[in-house]
N, CA, C and O atoms as a CHARMM CRD file, in Angstrom:
* protein
*
  332
    1    1 MET  N    -49.46400 -35.65500  37.65000 PROA 1      0.00000
    2    1 MET  CA   -48.59000 -34.96900  37.15800 PROA 1      0.00000
    3    1 MET  C    -47.75700 -33.35200  37.37300 PROA 1      0.00000
    4    1 MET  O    -48.01200 -32.43100  36.59700 PROA 1      0.00000
    5    2 THR  N    -47.11000 -33.24800  38.11800 PROA 2      0.00000
    6    2 THR  CA   -46.25800 -31.47400  38.22900 PROA 2      0.00000
    7    2 THR  C    -46.46100 -30.25300  37.15000 PROA 2      0.00000
    8    2 THR  O    -45.98700 -30.60000  36.06800 PROA 2      0.00000
    9    3 GLN  N    -47.23900 -28.40800  37.08800 PROA 3      0.00000
   10    3 GLN  CA   -46.91200 -28.70900  35.65900 PROA 3      0.00000
   11    3 GLN  C    -45.56500 -27.86200  36.52600 PROA 3      0.00000
   12    3 GLN  O    -45.24700 -27.64300  37.69500 PROA 3      0.00000
   13    4 ASP  N    -44.94500 -27.51000  34.89700 PROA 4      0.00000
   14    4 ASP  CA   -44.05300 -26.44600  34.53100 PROA 4      0.00000
   15    4 ASP  C    -43.57800 -25.03200  35.75300 PROA 4      0.00000
   16    4 ASP  O    -43.67800 -23.87700  35.34000 PROA 4      0.00000
   17    5 GLN  N    -43.28900 -25.18500  36.60700 PROA 5      0.00000
   18    5 GLN  CA   -43.50500 -23.67100  37.70900 PROA 5      0.00000
   19    5 GLN  C    -42.14900 -22.80400  36.67400 PROA 5      0.00000
   20    5 GLN  O    -42.04600 -21.58600  36.82000 PROA 5      0.00000
   21    6 THR  N    -41.65700 -23.17900  36.16400 PROA 6      0.00000
   22    6 THR  CA   -40.72200 -21.77000  34.85200 PROA 6      0.00000
   23    6 THR  C    -42.03900 -20.88500  34.58400 PROA 6      0.00000
   24    6 THR  O    -43.18800 -21.30400  34.44300 PROA 6      0.00000
   25    7 PRO  N    -41.71700 -19.94700  34.56000 PROA 7      0.00000
   26    7 PRO  CA   -43.01900 -18.81000  34.13400 PROA 7      0.00000
   27    7 PRO  C    -42.67000 -18.34100  32.90200 PROA 7      0.00000
   28    7 PRO  O    -41.45000 -18.23700  32.77600 PROA 7      0.00000
   29    8 PRO  N    -43.26300 -18.04600  32.02300 PROA 8      0.00000
   30    8 PRO  CA   -42.53900 -17.94200  30.63100 PROA 8      0.00000
   31    8 PRO  C    -41.51100 -16.85800  30.08700 PROA 8      0.00000
   32    8 PRO  O    -41.30700 -16.05900  31.00100 PROA 8      0.00000
   33    9 ASN  N    -41.03400 -16.63800  29.33900 PROA 9      0.00000
   34    9 ASN  CA   -39.82500 -15.69000  28.77500 PROA 9      0.00000
   35    9 ASN  C    -41.27400 -14.06600  28.94800 PROA 9      0.00000
   36    9 ASN  O    -42.24000 -13.57500  28.36400 PROA 9      0.00000
   37   10 ASP  N    -40.67600 -13.95500  29.80100 PROA 10     0.00000
   38   10 ASP  CA   -40.55700 -12.03000  29.72900 PROA 10     0.00000
   39   10 ASP  C    -40.02400 -10.82300  28.91900 PROA 10     0.00000
   40   10 ASP  O    -39.13300 -10.17600  29.46900 PROA 10     0.00000
   41   11 PRO  N    -40.27100 -10.58200  28.18200 PROA 11     0.00000
   42   11 PRO  CA   -39.84800  -9.56500  26.94800 PROA 11     0.00000
   43   11 PRO  C    -39.37100  -8.42600  27.29600 PROA 11     0.00000
   44   11 PRO  O    -38.79300  -7.66700  26.51800 PROA 11     0.00000
   45   12 ASN  N    -39.65900  -8.11500  29.01000 PROA 12     0.00000
   46   12 ASN  CA   -39.17700  -6.60900  29.36900 PROA 12     0.00000
   47   12 ASN  C    -38.15700  -7.30200  30.20200 PROA 12     0.00000
   48   12 ASN  O    -37.46500  -6.41900  30.70800 PROA 12     0.00000
   49   13 LYS  N    -37.69200  -8.63700  30.62800 PROA 13     0.00000
   50   13 LYS  CA   -36.77200  -8.69000  31.62300 PROA 13     0.00000
   51   13 LYS  C    -35.39300  -8.72500  30.36300 PROA 13     0.00000
   52   13 LYS  O    -35.33200  -9.20200  29.22900 PROA 13     0.00000
   53   14 MET  N    -34.16100  -7.78800  31.43800 PROA 14     0.00000
   54   14 MET  CA   -33.15100  -7.87500  30.62600 PROA 14     0.00000
   55   14 MET  C    -32.11400  -8.89500  30.76900 PROA 14     0.00000
   56   14 MET  O    -31.92600  -9.58200  31.77300 PROA 14     0.00000
   57   15 THR  N    -31.21500  -8.94600  29.26800 PROA 15     0.00000
   58   15 THR  CA   -30.96900 -10.07800  29.60200 PROA 15     0.00000
   59   15 THR  C    -29.07200  -9.43600  29.76400 PROA 15     0.00000
   60   15 THR  O    -28.80800  -8.46400  29.05600 PROA 15     0.00000
   61   16 LEU  N    -28.27500  -9.82900  30.38000 PROA 16     0.00000
   62   16 LEU  CA   -26.91700  -9.04400  31.07900 PROA 16     0.00000
   63   16 LEU  C    -26.07900 -10.13900  30.29200 PROA 16     0.00000
   64   16 LEU  O    -26.26700 -11.35300  30.36800 PROA 16     0.00000
   65   17 CYS  N    -24.81100  -9.28500  29.27600 PROA 17     0.00000
   66   17 CYS  CA   -24.12100 -10.40600  28.57600 PROA 17     0.00000
   67   17 CYS  C    -23.91000 -11.38500  30.57000 PROA 17     0.00000
   68   17 CYS  O    -24.41600 -11.49200  31.68800 PROA 17     0.00000
   69   18 GLU  N    -22.55400 -11.90300  29.51000 PROA 18     0.00000
   70   18 GLU  CA   -21.80600 -12.45000  30.37300 PROA 18     0.00000
   71   18 GLU  C    -20.57600 -12.20700  31.44400 PROA 18     0.00000
   72   18 GLU  O    -20.21000 -12.84900  32.42800 PROA 18     0.00000
   73   19 SER  N    -19.87300 -10.42800  30.52400 PROA 19     0.00000
   74   19 SER  CA   -19.22200  -9.54100  31.14100 PROA 19     0.00000
   75   19 SER  C    -20.26900  -9.34900  31.85700 PROA 19     0.00000
   76   19 SER  O    -20.28000 -10.22100  32.72600 PROA 19     0.00000
   77   20 CYS  N    -21.51400  -8.39100  31.98900 PROA 20     0.00000
   78   20 CYS  CA   -22.08800  -7.75300  32.97600 PROA 20     0.00000
   79   20 CYS  C    -22.36800  -9.05500  34.53500 PROA 20     0.00000
   80   20 CYS  O    -21.87400  -9.23700  35.64700 PROA 20     0.00000
   81   21 ALA  N    -23.48800  -9.69000  33.64300 PROA 21     0.00000
   82   21 ALA  CA   -23.58200 -10.57300  35.15200 PROA 21     0.00000
   83   21 ALA  C    -22.25500 -10.61000  36.18200 PROA 21     0.00000
   84   21 ALA  O    -22.29800 -10.19100  37.33800 PROA 21     0.00000
   85   22 GLY  N    -20.63500 -11.40300  35.30900 PROA 22     0.00000
   86   22 GLY  CA   -20.00400 -11.27600  36.51200 PROA 22     0.00000
   87   22 GLY  C    -19.63700  -9.42600  37.31700 PROA 22     0.00000
   88   22 GLY  O    -18.50800  -9.18600  37.74400 PROA 22     0.00000
   89   23 ILE  N    -20.35000  -8.74900  37.35800 PROA 23     0.00000
   90   23 ILE  CA   -20.20000  -7.56200  38.53400 PROA 23     0.00000
   91   23 ILE  C    -20.40000  -8.16700  39.48000 PROA 23     0.00000
   92   23 ILE  O    -20.77200  -9.32000  39.69500 PROA 23     0.00000
   93   24 GLN  N    -20.07800  -7.15100  40.21200 PROA 24     0.00000
   94   24 GLN  CA   -20.65100  -7.87900  41.61900 PROA 24     0.00000
   95   24 GLN  C    -21.26800  -6.27700  41.76500 PROA 24     0.00000
   96   24 GLN  O    -20.54800  -5.29600  41.58400 PROA 24     0.00000
   97   25 ARG  N    -22.28100  -6.21200  42.01300 PROA 25     0.00000
   98   25 ARG  CA   -22.93900  -5.15300  42.88700 PROA 25     0.00000
   99   25 ARG  C    -23.16200  -4.58000  44.10900 PROA 25     0.00000
  100   25 ARG  O    -24.07500  -5.21200  44.64000 PROA 25     0.00000
  101   26 ASN  N    -22.86400  -3.89000  44.66300 PROA 26     0.00000
  102   26 ASN  CA   -23.38800  -2.98900  45.97700 PROA 26     0.00000
  103   26 ASN  C    -22.32600  -3.43300  46.31500 PROA 26     0.00000
  104   26 ASN  O    -22.29200  -4.29500  47.19300 PROA 26     0.00000
  105   27 TRP  N    -21.39300  -3.05700  45.83000 PROA 27     0.00000
  106   27 TRP  CA   -20.24900  -4.30000  46.54200 PROA 27     0.00000
  107   27 TRP  C    -19.09100  -3.09000  46.04500 PROA 27     0.00000
  108   27 TRP  O    -18.61400  -3.15100  44.91200 PROA 27     0.00000
  109   28 ARG  N    -18.59100  -1.70500  47.26200 PROA 28     0.00000
  110   28 ARG  CA   -17.00800  -0.65100  47.02700 PROA 28     0.00000
  111   28 ARG  C    -16.58300  -1.31800  46.70800 PROA 28     0.00000
  112   28 ARG  O    -16.86800  -2.46100  47.06600 PROA 28     0.00000
  113   29 ARG  N    -15.15900  -0.94300  45.40100 PROA 29     0.00000
  114   29 ARG  CA   -14.30100  -0.89600  45.50700 PROA 29     0.00000
  115   29 ARG  C    -14.12000  -2.45700  44.38400 PROA 29     0.00000
  116   29 ARG  O    -13.00100  -2.89000  44.11100 PROA 29     0.00000
  117   30 ALA  N    -15.57200  -3.20100  43.79100 PROA 30     0.00000
  118   30 ALA  CA   -15.97200  -3.89800  43.16200 PROA 30     0.00000
  119   30 ALA  C    -15.60700  -3.99700  41.33100 PROA 30     0.00000
  120   30 ALA  O    -16.60800  -3.74700  40.66000 PROA 30     0.00000
  121   31 PRO  N    -14.74800  -4.21600  40.77200 PROA 31     0.00000
  122   31 PRO  CA   -13.84300  -3.86000  39.29900 PROA 31     0.00000
  123   31 PRO  C    -15.75400  -3.68100  38.63100 PROA 31     0.00000
  124   31 PRO  O    -16.80500  -4.14400  39.07500 PROA 31     0.00000
  125   32 GLY  N    -15.45300  -2.80600  37.43300 PROA 32     0.00000
  126   32 GLY  CA   -16.56700  -3.41400  36.54800 PROA 32     0.00000
  127   32 GLY  C    -15.84700  -4.52100  35.36400 PROA 32     0.00000
  128   32 GLY  O    -15.39200  -5.61500  35.69700 PROA 32     0.00000
  129   33 HSD  N    -15.84500  -4.09900  34.20100 PROA 33     0.00000
  130   33 HSD  CA   -15.16800  -5.08400  32.90300 PROA 33     0.00000
  131   33 HSD  C    -14.91200  -3.89900  31.64800 PROA 33     0.00000
  132   33 HSD  O    -15.25400  -2.71800  31.61100 PROA 33     0.00000
  133   34 ALA  N    -14.38100  -4.49700  30.94000 PROA 34     0.00000
  134   34 ALA  CA   -13.22900  -3.82000  29.33400 PROA 34     0.00000
  135   34 ALA  C    -14.17900  -3.00300  28.67700 PROA 34     0.00000
  136   34 ALA  O    -13.89600  -1.85900  28.32200 PROA 34     0.00000
  137   35 GLU  N    -15.88000  -3.79500  28.39800 PROA 35     0.00000
  138   35 GLU  CA   -16.54600  -2.64200  27.47800 PROA 35     0.00000
  139   35 GLU  C    -17.64200  -2.18700  28.07100 PROA 35     0.00000
  140   35 GLU  O    -18.76400  -2.28500  27.57500 PROA 35     0.00000
  141   36 LEU  N    -17.33700  -1.56100  29.37500 PROA 36     0.00000
  142   36 LEU  CA   -18.56600  -0.46300  30.31400 PROA 36     0.00000
  143   36 LEU  C    -17.71800   1.18000  29.29800 PROA 36     0.00000
  144   36 LEU  O    -16.55500   1.53600  29.48400 PROA 36     0.00000
  145   37 LEU  N    -18.52500   1.75000  28.48900 PROA 37     0.00000
  146   37 LEU  CA   -17.86500   3.04100  28.19800 PROA 37     0.00000
  147   37 LEU  C    -18.53300   3.90900  29.26200 PROA 37     0.00000
  148   37 LEU  O    -19.69900   3.61800  29.53000 PROA 37     0.00000
  149   38 GLN  N    -18.06300   4.75900  29.79900 PROA 38     0.00000
  150   38 GLN  CA   -18.15900   6.13700  30.69400 PROA 38     0.00000
  151   38 GLN  C    -18.93600   6.77500  30.22700 PROA 38     0.00000
  152   38 GLN  O    -19.20000   6.75900  29.02500 PROA 38     0.00000
  153   39 GLY  N    -19.46600   7.46500  31.04900 PROA 39     0.00000
  154   39 GLY  CA   -20.76800   8.66600  30.62300 PROA 39     0.00000
  155   39 GLY  C    -20.57500   9.27900  31.37100 PROA 39     0.00000
  156   39 GLY  O    -19.79600   8.98900  32.27900 PROA 39     0.00000
  157   40 GLY  N    -21.46600  10.81200  31.25200 PROA 40     0.00000
  158   40 GLY  CA   -20.90300  11.07100  32.52300 PROA 40     0.00000
  159   40 GLY  C    -21.29300  11.02100  33.92500 PROA 40     0.00000
  160   40 GLY  O    -21.78800  10.05200  34.50100 PROA 40     0.00000
  161   41 ASN  N    -20.93600  12.51700  34.57000 PROA 41     0.00000
  162   41 ASN  CA   -21.64500  12.02900  36.49400 PROA 41     0.00000
  163   41 ASN  C    -21.69100  12.83500  36.73000 PROA 41     0.00000
  164   41 ASN  O    -21.18800  13.87100  36.29600 PROA 41     0.00000
  165   42 ARG  N    -22.51600  12.53900  37.74900 PROA 42     0.00000
  166   42 ARG  CA   -23.01300  13.51700  39.35700 PROA 42     0.00000
  167   42 ARG  C    -22.60300  13.74900  39.67800 PROA 42     0.00000
  168   42 ARG  O    -21.42200  13.63000  39.34900 PROA 42     0.00000
  169   43 HSD  N    -23.14700  14.70800  41.26700 PROA 43     0.00000
  170   43 HSD  CA   -22.58200  15.46400  42.40300 PROA 43     0.00000
  171   43 HSD  C    -24.06500  14.89600  43.03800 PROA 43     0.00000
  172   43 HSD  O    -25.15100  15.09100  42.49100 PROA 43     0.00000
  173   44 GLU  N    -23.82800  14.00600  44.56100 PROA 44     0.00000
  174   44 GLU  CA   -25.52300  14.01900  44.97200 PROA 44     0.00000
  175   44 GLU  C    -24.75800  14.16600  46.81300 PROA 44     0.00000
  176   44 GLU  O    -23.89800  13.59900  47.48500 PROA 44     0.00000
  177   45 THR  N    -25.75600  15.30800  46.95500 PROA 45     0.00000
  178   45 THR  CA   -25.42800  15.30500  48.36800 PROA 45     0.00000
  179   45 THR  C    -25.92700  14.12700  49.48500 PROA 45     0.00000
  180   45 THR  O    -27.14300  13.99100  49.35500 PROA 45     0.00000
  181   46 ARG  N    -25.55000  13.49900  50.22600 PROA 46     0.00000
  182   46 ARG  CA   -25.07600  12.41900  51.63600 PROA 46     0.00000
  183   46 ARG  C    -24.54100  13.52700  52.87400 PROA 46     0.00000
  184   46 ARG  O    -23.72100  14.44300  52.81100 PROA 46     0.00000
  185   47 ARG  N    -25.40800  13.00100  54.05200 PROA 47     0.00000
  186   47 ARG  CA   -24.83000  13.28600  54.84700 PROA 47     0.00000
  187   47 ARG  C    -23.42600  14.06100  55.01200 PROA 47     0.00000
  188   47 ARG  O    -22.87600  15.15400  55.15100 PROA 47     0.00000
  189   48 HSD  N    -23.30000  12.98400  54.91900 PROA 48     0.00000
  190   48 HSD  CA   -21.44500  13.51700  55.07400 PROA 48     0.00000
  191   48 HSD  C    -20.97500  14.30000  54.19600 PROA 48     0.00000
  192   48 HSD  O    -19.98800  14.95700  54.52700 PROA 48     0.00000
  193   49 GLY  N    -21.45800  14.44900  52.99600 PROA 49     0.00000
  194   49 GLY  CA   -20.54100  15.28900  51.93400 PROA 49     0.00000
  195   49 GLY  C    -21.21900  14.65100  50.89900 PROA 49     0.00000
  196   49 GLY  O    -22.09300  13.78400  50.89900 PROA 49     0.00000
  197   50 LEU  N    -20.43400  15.47000  49.70800 PROA 50     0.00000
  198   50 LEU  CA   -20.26800  15.27900  48.05200 PROA 50     0.00000
  199   50 LEU  C    -20.22600  13.18200  47.94400 PROA 50     0.00000
  200   50 LEU  O    -19.71500  12.21700  48.51200 PROA 50     0.00000
  201   51 ILE  N    -20.72200  13.36200  47.33500 PROA 51     0.00000
  202   51 ILE  CA   -20.31100  12.02500  46.22500 PROA 51     0.00000
  203   51 ILE  C    -20.53500  11.62000  45.12000 PROA 51     0.00000
  204   51 ILE  O    -21.72500  11.77200  44.84500 PROA 51     0.00000
  205   52 THR  N    -19.76500  11.01300  44.05900 PROA 52     0.00000
  206   52 THR  CA   -20.05100  10.98000  42.66800 PROA 52     0.00000
  207   52 THR  C    -20.65400   9.24100  41.68300 PROA 52     0.00000
  208   52 THR  O    -20.24300   8.08100  41.71700 PROA 52     0.00000
  209   53 ILE  N    -21.53500   9.79500  41.08600 PROA 53     0.00000
  210   53 ILE  CA   -21.88200   8.96100  41.03200 PROA 53     0.00000
  211   53 ILE  C    -21.97900   8.94500  39.41200 PROA 53     0.00000
  212   53 ILE  O    -22.92400   9.33000  38.72400 PROA 53     0.00000
  213   54 THR  N    -20.76600   8.40500  39.00200 PROA 54     0.00000
  214   54 THR  CA   -20.80800   8.08600  37.00700 PROA 54     0.00000
  215   54 THR  C    -21.54000   7.17600  36.90200 PROA 54     0.00000
  216   54 THR  O    -21.74100   6.18200  37.60100 PROA 54     0.00000
  217   55 SER  N    -22.34200   7.87700  35.13100 PROA 55     0.00000
  218   55 SER  CA   -22.63700   6.14300  34.81000 PROA 55     0.00000
  219   55 SER  C    -22.40100   5.62800  33.51900 PROA 55     0.00000
  220   55 SER  O    -22.86500   6.28200  32.58500 PROA 55     0.00000
  221   56 TYR  N    -21.94000   4.86400  33.33200 PROA 56     0.00000
  222   56 TYR  CA   -21.98100   3.64400  32.15500 PROA 56     0.00000
  223   56 TYR  C    -22.99500   2.57500  30.99400 PROA 56     0.00000
  224   56 TYR  O    -23.95700   1.81300  31.09200 PROA 56     0.00000
  225   57 ARG  N    -22.32500   2.95500  30.20100 PROA 57     0.00000
  226   57 ARG  CA   -23.32900   1.21300  29.58600 PROA 57     0.00000
  227   57 ARG  C    -22.14400   0.68500  28.33200 PROA 57     0.00000
  228   57 ARG  O    -21.11200   0.96700  27.72200 PROA 57     0.00000
  229   58 CYS  N    -23.10200  -0.17500  28.50800 PROA 58     0.00000
  230   58 CYS  CA   -22.12100  -1.97000  27.95600 PROA 58     0.00000
  231   58 CYS  C    -22.52300  -1.78500  26.52600 PROA 58     0.00000
  232   58 CYS  O    -23.58500  -1.61900  25.92700 PROA 58     0.00000
  233   59 ASP  N    -21.17300  -1.88600  26.19500 PROA 59     0.00000
  234   59 ASP  CA   -20.62000  -1.43300  24.68900 PROA 59     0.00000
  235   59 ASP  C    -21.22000  -2.80200  24.09400 PROA 59     0.00000
  236   59 ASP  O    -21.20600  -2.72600  22.86600 PROA 59     0.00000
  237   60 ARG  N    -21.86000  -4.30800  24.64600 PROA 60     0.00000
  238   60 ARG  CA   -21.76100  -5.73200  24.16100 PROA 60     0.00000
  239   60 ARG  C    -23.18400  -5.53600  24.23100 PROA 60     0.00000
  240   60 ARG  O    -23.86400  -5.64900  23.21100 PROA 60     0.00000
  241   61 CYS  N    -23.98600  -5.09000  25.98900 PROA 61     0.00000
  242   61 CYS  CA   -25.30700  -5.70100  25.31900 PROA 61     0.00000
  243   61 CYS  C    -26.12100  -4.82400  25.66100 PROA 61     0.00000
  244   61 CYS  O    -27.32000  -5.05000  25.82200 PROA 61     0.00000
  245   62 GLY  N    -25.44800  -3.45600  25.85100 PROA 62     0.00000
  246   62 GLY  CA   -26.34400  -2.30200  26.34900 PROA 62     0.00000
  247   62 GLY  C    -26.84500  -1.98000  27.49000 PROA 62     0.00000
  248   62 GLY  O    -27.51400  -0.95200  27.60000 PROA 62     0.00000
  249   63 THR  N    -26.66600  -2.60500  28.28300 PROA 63     0.00000
  250   63 THR  CA   -26.90800  -2.67200  29.88200 PROA 63     0.00000
  251   63 THR  C    -26.27600  -1.22300  30.32300 PROA 63     0.00000
  252   63 THR  O    -25.11600  -0.96500  30.00000 PROA 63     0.00000
  253   64 ALA  N    -27.17800  -0.14900  31.17500 PROA 64     0.00000
  254   64 ALA  CA   -26.86900   0.70900  31.53600 PROA 64     0.00000
  255   64 ALA  C    -25.72900   0.70200  33.22100 PROA 64     0.00000
  256   64 ALA  O    -25.15400  -0.32300  33.58900 PROA 64     0.00000
  257   65 TRP  N    -25.69400   1.22700  33.52100 PROA 65     0.00000
  258   65 TRP  CA   -24.94200   1.06600  35.12000 PROA 65     0.00000
  259   65 TRP  C    -24.45800   2.21600  35.19000 PROA 65     0.00000
  260   65 TRP  O    -24.20300   2.88400  34.18800 PROA 65     0.00000
  261   66 GLU  N    -24.16000   2.81900  37.02300 PROA 66     0.00000
  262   66 GLU  CA   -24.70300   3.54900  37.44600 PROA 66     0.00000
  263   66 GLU  C    -23.47500   3.05100  38.52700 PROA 66     0.00000
  264   66 GLU  O    -23.62600   1.87900  38.87200 PROA 66     0.00000
  265   67 TYR  N    -22.33000   3.70800  39.10200 PROA 67     0.00000
  266   67 TYR  CA   -21.04900   2.69800  39.82600 PROA 67     0.00000
  267   67 TYR  C    -21.21900   4.42700  41.29500 PROA 67     0.00000
  268   67 TYR  O    -21.04200   5.48800  40.69600 PROA 67     0.00000
  269   68 GLU  N    -21.34600   4.52000  42.00500 PROA 68     0.00000
  270   68 GLU  CA   -21.53200   4.63200  43.56700 PROA 68     0.00000
  271   68 GLU  C    -20.48000   5.16100  44.01900 PROA 68     0.00000
  272   68 GLU  O    -19.89500   4.08300  44.12500 PROA 68     0.00000
  273   69 ASN  N    -19.61400   6.00700  44.43400 PROA 69     0.00000
  274   69 ASN  CA   -18.20000   6.58200  44.44000 PROA 69     0.00000
  275   69 ASN  C    -18.59500   6.85900  45.94300 PROA 69     0.00000
  276   69 ASN  O    -18.73800   8.07700  46.05100 PROA 69     0.00000
  277   70 ASP  N    -18.76600   6.40000  46.81800 PROA 70     0.00000
  278   70 ASP  CA   -19.30000   7.08400  48.29500 PROA 70     0.00000
  279   70 ASP  C    -18.56500   5.90200  49.34500 PROA 70     0.00000
  280   70 ASP  O    -18.97700   4.75800  49.53600 PROA 70     0.00000
  281   71 LYS  N    -17.07900   6.70100  50.09200 PROA 71     0.00000
  282   71 LYS  CA   -16.36000   6.51000  50.47400 PROA 71     0.00000
  283   71 LYS  C    -16.61100   5.54700  51.87600 PROA 71     0.00000
  284   71 LYS  O    -15.91700   4.58100  52.19200 PROA 71     0.00000
  285   72 THR  N    -18.01400   6.17600  52.76200 PROA 72     0.00000
  286   72 THR  CA   -18.29300   6.05200  53.76100 PROA 72     0.00000
  287   72 THR  C    -19.36600   4.84300  53.60900 PROA 72     0.00000
  288   72 THR  O    -20.03000   4.47100  54.57600 PROA 72     0.00000
  289   73 ASN  N    -19.45400   4.41100  52.65600 PROA 73     0.00000
  290   73 ASN  CA   -21.24300   3.57700  51.98200 PROA 73     0.00000
  291   73 ASN  C    -20.22600   1.62800  51.84500 PROA 73     0.00000
  292   73 ASN  O    -20.17200   0.99900  50.78800 PROA 73     0.00000
  293   74 LEU  N    -19.89300   1.36700  52.55500 PROA 74     0.00000
  294   74 LEU  CA   -19.49100   0.07600  51.87600 PROA 74     0.00000
  295   74 LEU  C    -20.31400  -0.82700  50.62000 PROA 74     0.00000
  296   74 LEU  O    -19.92300  -1.38000  49.59200 PROA 74     0.00000
  297   75 HSD  N    -21.31900  -0.70300  51.11600 PROA 75     0.00000
  298   75 HSD  CA   -22.67800  -1.23500  50.18900 PROA 75     0.00000
  299   75 HSD  C    -22.87500  -0.52700  48.74900 PROA 75     0.00000
  300   75 HSD  O    -23.32900  -1.06200  47.73700 PROA 75     0.00000
  301   76 ALA  N    -22.29700   1.18200  48.94100 PROA 76     0.00000
  302   76 ALA  CA   -21.87200   1.56800  47.00100 PROA 76     0.00000
  303   76 ALA  C    -21.67900   1.19600  46.65800 PROA 76     0.00000
  304   76 ALA  O    -21.60200   0.13100  47.27100 PROA 76     0.00000
  305   77 GLY  N    -21.22500   1.05400  45.25200 PROA 77     0.00000
  306   77 GLY  CA   -20.55300   0.25600  43.61100 PROA 77     0.00000
  307   77 GLY  C    -21.61000   0.25800  42.33400 PROA 77     0.00000
  308   77 GLY  O    -22.15500   1.11000  41.63100 PROA 77     0.00000
  309   78 TRP  N    -21.59500  -0.59200  42.39600 PROA 78     0.00000
  310   78 TRP  CA   -22.81800  -1.41200  41.10200 PROA 78     0.00000
  311   78 TRP  C    -23.61600  -0.86400  40.70600 PROA 78     0.00000
  312   78 TRP  O    -23.03800   0.22300  40.69800 PROA 78     0.00000
  313   79 SER  N    -24.60200  -0.64500  40.30600 PROA 79     0.00000
  314   79 SER  CA   -25.43400  -0.92600  40.43200 PROA 79     0.00000
  315   79 SER  C    -26.53200  -0.62300  38.89600 PROA 79     0.00000
  316   79 SER  O    -26.51800   0.55200  38.53000 PROA 79     0.00000
  317   80 VAL  N    -27.43500  -1.60300  38.03600 PROA 80     0.00000
  318   80 VAL  CA   -28.38800  -1.52800  37.14900 PROA 80     0.00000
  319   80 VAL  C    -28.73600  -0.45800  37.07600 PROA 80     0.00000
  320   80 VAL  O    -28.17400   0.28400  37.88200 PROA 80     0.00000
  321   81 VAL  N    -29.55200   0.06700  36.35000 PROA 81     0.00000
  322   81 VAL  CA   -30.05600   1.38600  36.32500 PROA 81     0.00000
  323   81 VAL  C    -31.38800   0.41700  34.75000 PROA 81     0.00000
  324   81 VAL  O    -32.61000   0.28600  34.68100 PROA 81     0.00000
  325   82 GLY  N    -30.65500   0.15200  34.16700 PROA 82     0.00000
  326   82 GLY  CA   -31.67600   0.10500  32.84400 PROA 82     0.00000
  327   82 GLY  C    -30.66400  -0.34600  31.77900 PROA 82     0.00000
  328   82 GLY  O    -29.48600  -0.69600  31.84600 PROA 82     0.00000
  329   83 ARG  N    -31.76600  -0.17900  30.52000 PROA 83     0.00000
  330   83 ARG  CA   -30.86500  -0.56800  29.03200 PROA 83     0.00000
  331   83 ARG  C    -31.11300   0.61300  27.99700 PROA 83     0.00000
  332   83 ARG  O    -30.59100   0.57700  26.88300 PROA 83     0.00000
C-alpha cells in the first residue's frame, strides 16, 4: 500500500484568491486585477538608474504585492511579498 504523498495543510501557507492566482509574476507589463489597492511607492537605485516599486494589497484575500517598474529588466514586474 502506498502512503499519501500529499503534505499536511500548512497553516502558514498563503492562499491566493482566484484573481491573485491569475497574475503572471516576474514579467514586466503583466496586468494585475481590479481588486488590488495601490499603496505607497519607493525608488531604488540599480546599475542603470532609479526604478520605482509600488506596493499593492488585494482587497479580497489580503495578499501583499509589489510591482517593480524596471524598463531594462524583462523579468521585473509582480511579486508576492506577504500577507
